[in-house]
N, C-alpha and C positions, 0 to 999 in steps of 0.2 A: 505494499499499500503507500504512497507516496506522499510525504507530508503535507501535503495541502489537501491531500484525500481523508488523510486521518482529519489536522485541523479540521473542518468540516467535519465529519463525523460526532467529536465530542461537542462541536458549537449547536448542532441538535442537538443529543443528553443529554444539555442545559436546556435548551430550548420550551422539551420535551420537561420537563424536572419542571421548570419555572413553568409550564401548562395544567402541568394537574397538580399543579401546590396552589394556583391560582384558582382550578376548577374547587380540586374541592374542600377553598379555602372559600365561596364564593352562596358552593350548595350544606355550608356550614350554616355559615350567617345569612341560610331561604328556613334553615333546619332542616335538609333535607339532609345532610348528616347522619353518622355514616354510609359508605356509599360500597357497593361490592367492588372486585375489579373487572365483573362486566361488563354494569354502568359508565365507570374509570375511561372504561375503550375504546365507550363508543359516544361516551361526551368527545373523546378524544380526535375521536374518526369525526363526526358531525364538526367537532368546530374548523373542523384539521379542509373538512370539505370546501366548507362553507365561509369560512376567515371574510372571502374578496370581503360578504355585509358588511363589512367590521373596518377597510382600507391595515387587516391586517391579513400580515407574510406567511400563504403555508410553511409547516416543515413536513422537510421528508424526511419516512418516516417507510419500515419494511410490513407492509399488511401478513396480514394471514391467511388466510380462506380453512378461514378453522369452521365448517355448521354454521350457527347459527345468529354469527357472529360479529363488526368485525374483531380482531383482535391483533396486537401488536408485542413480539417479540419483547424487542429492543427494551419499552415501553415496561412489563413491566417488570424485567429487574429492574427500573430506577421505581419502580413506586413499593419494590421489597428497602431495595437499598435506602428512604425514603423514611422508609417507619421503622427499621434497624436504626438508620438517622436519630428523629425521635423525632422527625421530621413532623410527621406522619405519625397513626401506633396506629393495630389492628387489634379491632375492638372485640373479636372471634371471624371463625375459619369456620363454613361450611362444606359439610365431604357429604362430593358427593358419584356420578355412575362412572366407573373406570379408574378409581382413585381421583378423583377428578377434583381439585381444592380451589374453594373460590372464599378471595380471604374477602376482608369491612375496611373498610382504613376509615380516620376518626383524621382531624386536625391537631393533633398537640398544638403543647405553647409555643412555642419554639415555631413552629408551624402560622403557626395566628402574623407574630411578633417580623418570619423574615419575608408572609408575603405583604405585608403593609408596610414595608421597607421598599420593598422589590418596585409595589404600584405606586408610588409615590416618586421612586427615579428612573422613573422610565415609563413613558408617553404610550410604547410598542406596547410597555406591561399592561397600561391605560384604561387603552384599546384593545385590550388581549383578554381585562377581569371585568371592560364589560360585555365582550363577547361570550365567555360565559355564566353572567344574570344572568343578560333578554335567550341562550338558549336552557340555563338551567330551572327556569320559569319554564318556558315553554313547553320540555318535555319532563317531566315532574307533575302538572297541567295536564299533564299525556298522556305517555303508552309507557315511560318513561319505572315507572313505577313499580310497573307488574312483568311489564316485558321488557327486556331487551333484542328480541330475537330481531334484531330486523333486517335482517340478509337480505329475505326472498326478496325485501322487499325497495330494500333503498335502490339509488340509480346507478347509486355505480360500483358496491361490494354486489349484489344479486345479475349485476348484468351478465352475461352466460357464458363472452370470451375468456372469463376468467373458473379455470376449473380448481375444481376444492386444494385445497392442502399445497397453492398456488402460492405465493407469496410476492405478493403488488409492490413492487417503491409507486406512494404515492405521486415525483414526479411526474410519473408518466400518464397523472390524469393534467395536469397542469391543460394540452386546449384543449381535452375531452373532459370536462368538469360535470356529471352529467346534476348529481345532486346540486352542483349553478345554476341550471341550465333547467331541472327545473324549478325552482327557487323562483329566479327571470317572470317564468312564462307565470308563473304564478302573483305575484309581482304584477305584472304588465295588469293583467285577465281584470287582479285590486287598483287600481291605480288611475279608471275607469272613478268606481266609486272612494275612493282615499288618494286624497293627492297627496300626499307627504310614501304608501304605501312600501316604499324603498325600505321602506328598516322597516315593512315589519314579513320584510323576508322568512330571514329565521322564525317567523312564527307559524307563518302560511306553512315552509317546510316540512316543519316536524307535528303542523295540521296533516297534510298529507299522510303524512309515518301511518299519522294516526289513526285518521280513514281506514288508511288501507290492510294496517293488519287487525283490522277488525272487521273485516268481509273479509282477511285469507283463510 
């Protein structure tokens, strides 16, 4: 691996840590934490695909198409490191079939102070916090409190061209981000009723997921 590639990878890891921290902090602020690891992965995935709505730069990251919901192998390691360092804490672990474990993460005292400092000193982090604030509110008002199996419904992850077990880099979707296509279509339809519908794109996409899951 070249020095440039290594530096880019380390930068991505740092951004994922910041995103996970901001995500859990916003969920905690609204009373939705602790979050299951499955919920965190889905929230990070949706935030990444819908980031342009909030002028946030998407993060490069490998997504494993594994069953019913998006899963970031690299990010899971960082979630556990954050827990071991005291930024997060693990409230409990659920034991599922085939020895599958699902940890539920809460925000530790260190995590709260680190997040506050991060958002206060970075405009990008401030925009990211607003993104997660809208996303967490939209998702928990809808499907994610009881349902993370968005795989077959989501416009990107449900793409039949991506086979089960394949690892896809999000950068491959920069020019063909189907989630943003759907969100912008919904915004265009809504703009006739609400002139400022652009800022509702996140909620509109989550409404679409919620309704599609209800009839799937």
